[in-house]
C-alpha positions in Angstrom: -0.3 -0.1 0.0 3.0 2.3 0.7 4.4 1.6 -2.5 1.2 2.3 -4.2 0.8 5.6 -2.4 4.1 6.9 -3.6 3.7 6.1 -6.8 -0.3 7.4 -7.5 -0.4 9.9 -5.2 0.9 14.0 -5.4 2.5 14.9 -2.3 3.7 18.8 -3.7 -0.2 19.4 -3.2 -0.7 21.4 0.1 -4.3 20.0 1.1 -5.5 16.4 1.5 -7.3 15.4 -1.5 -10.2 13.5 -0.5 -10.4 11.1 -3.3 -6.8 10.1 -2.7 -7.7 9.6 1.3 -10.8 7.5 -0.1 -8.9 5.5 -2.0 -6.5 4.7 0.4 -8.9 3.8 3.2 -10.8 1.6 0.0 -7.5 -0.5 -0.6 -6.3 -0.9 2.9 -9.8 -2.4 3.6 -9.8 -4.7 0.9 -6.2 -6.4 1.3 -7.0 -6.0 4.8 -10.3 -8.6 4.8 -8.4 -10.5 2.1 -5.3 -11.1 4.3 -7.5 -11.9 7.3 -8.6 -14.8 5.9 -5.4 -16.2 4.8 -3.9 -15.9 8.0 -7.1 -17.3 9.7 -6.8 -20.8 7.3 -3.2 -20.6 7.5 -2.9 -20.6 11.4 -5.7 -23.6 11.5 -4.4 -25.3 8.9 -0.7 -25.6 10.7 -2.6 -26.1 14.0 -4.0 -28.8 12.6 -1.3 -30.3 10.6 0.6 -30.1 14.0 -1.7 -31.5 15.9 -2.5 -34.6 13.4 1.5 -35.4 13.0 2.7 -35.5 16.4 1.1 -34.4 19.7 4.5 -33.2 21.0 4.5 -30.8 17.6 1.4 -29.6 18.4 2.3 -29.1 22.2 5.0 -26.8 21.3 3.5 -24.3 18.6 0.4 -24.2 21.7 2.9 -23.1 24.1 4.7 -20.4 21.6 1.5 -19.3 19.9 0.0 -18.4 24.0 3.4 -16.7 25.3 4.2 -14.9 21.9 0.5 -14.0 21.3 0.1 -12.8 24.6 3.1 -10.5 25.1 2.2 -9.1 21.4 -1.0 -8.4 22.5 0.0 -6.7 25.7 2.7 -5.0 23.8 0.3 -3.8 21.0 -2.1 -2.6 23.8 -0.1 -0.4 25.2 2.1 1.3 22.8 -1.9 1.7 20.9 -2.7 3.5 24.4 0.5 5.3 24.5 0.1 6.7 21.1 -3.7 7.6 21.6 -3.1 9.5 24.7 0.1 11.3 23.5 -2.1 13.5 21.8 -3.7 14.1 25.0 -1.0 15.8 26.2 0.1 17.7 23.3 -3.5 19.1 23.3 -4.0 19.9 27.0 -1.4 19.9 28.8 1.4 21.3 26.6 -1.2 23.5 24.3 0.6 23.1 21.2 -2.2 22.6 18.8 -1.1 23.4 15.4 2.6 22.4 15.5 4.7 19.9 14.3 4.5 18.2 17.3 0.6 18.1 17.3 1.0 16.8 13.6 3.0 14.2 15.1 0.9 13.1 18.0 -2.0 13.1 15.6 -0.5 10.1 13.4 0.2 8.6 16.4 -3.5 8.4 17.8 -4.1 7.2 14.1 -1.9 4.3 14.6 -2.8 3.9 18.5 -6.6 4.1 17.8 -6.2 0.6 15.4 -3.6 -1.0 17.8 -5.4 -0.8 21.2 -8.9 -1.0 20.0 -8.8 -3.9 17.4 -5.6 -5.6 16.5 -4.6 -6.3 20.1 -8.1 -7.7 21.0 -8.0 -9.5 18.0 -5.3 -12.2 19.0 -7.1 -13.7 21.4 -9.7 -15.4 19.6 -6.8 -17.0 17.1 -5.5 -18.7 20.2 -8.4 -19.9 21.6 -9.4 -21.1 18.0 -5.8 -22.5 17.4 -5.9 -24.1 21.2 -9.8 -25.7 20.7 -8.6 -27.2 17.0 -5.9 -28.6 17.6 -6.6 -30.1 21.2 -9.8 -31.7 19.4 -7.3 -33.0 16.5 -4.7 -34.2 19.1 -7.1 -36.5 20.6 -8.6 -38.1 17.2 -4.5 -38.1 16.4 -3.8 -40.0 19.9 -6.8 -41.9 19.0 -5.8 -43.0 15.7 -2.3 -44.0 16.8 -2.6 -45.8 20.0 -6.0 -47.2 19.7 -6.9 -47.9 16.1 -5.5 -50.7 13.9 -4.5 -48.1 10.8 -2.6 -44.8 11.9 -4.2 -42.2 9.3 -3.0 -39.3 11.2 0.4 -38.4 8.7 -1.9 -38.7 5.9 -4.3 -35.7 7.6 -1.8 -34.0 8.5 0.2 -33.4 5.0 -2.6 -32.0 3.2 -3.2 -29.5 6.2 0.0 -28.5 6.0 0.5 -27.6 2.3 -2.8 -26.0 3.1 -1.7 -23.6 5.4 2.1 -23.3 3.4 0.0 -22.2 0.4 -1.7 -20.0 2.7 1.2 -18.3 4.0 2.5 -18.0 0.8 -0.2 -16.4 -0.8 -0.1 -13.7 2.3 2.3 -12.5 1.3 2.8 -13.0 -2.6 -0.6 -12.5 -3.8 -2.0 -10.0 -1.6 0.2 -7.6 -3.3 -1.2 -4.1 -5.0 -1.0 -5.0 -8.8 1.5 -2.2 -10.7 -0.1 0.2 -12.8 
């Protein structure tokens, strides 16, 4: 999106163009909604692949997603709140409206609101879904390995692994804004 904005918009203008702003919001929303499905399908597929492949893989994955997801969510909530509150400090306490400092705090507020209100909060369902689906798949995998006569858990894990890797690839290489 940044490359598209640099190529397309005229930065020599003194005032913001409403059409430019609308097109940026449209592009970012469109790609964020597409990317959400890529991330969700990739995470769930990889979770199921690890759970069906080997329960130890799933346990390691579960610990890592819980720990890193927790710290990432805390970081995003705190950083977003700090950026959001910095604008209030600049406006109310420092009384620095219409200065470069105020303009910078507006940018921080623009980034901080989505950080604290949506992004940090959205990590919780991802962790919960991964845990739920993975535990169910791990139970099925253990039952296949130790109870049933035929173990088909690897035959189930490999397609999920391929599907997850395809969506990871898609999120990196197919989500680019086409060059005009």
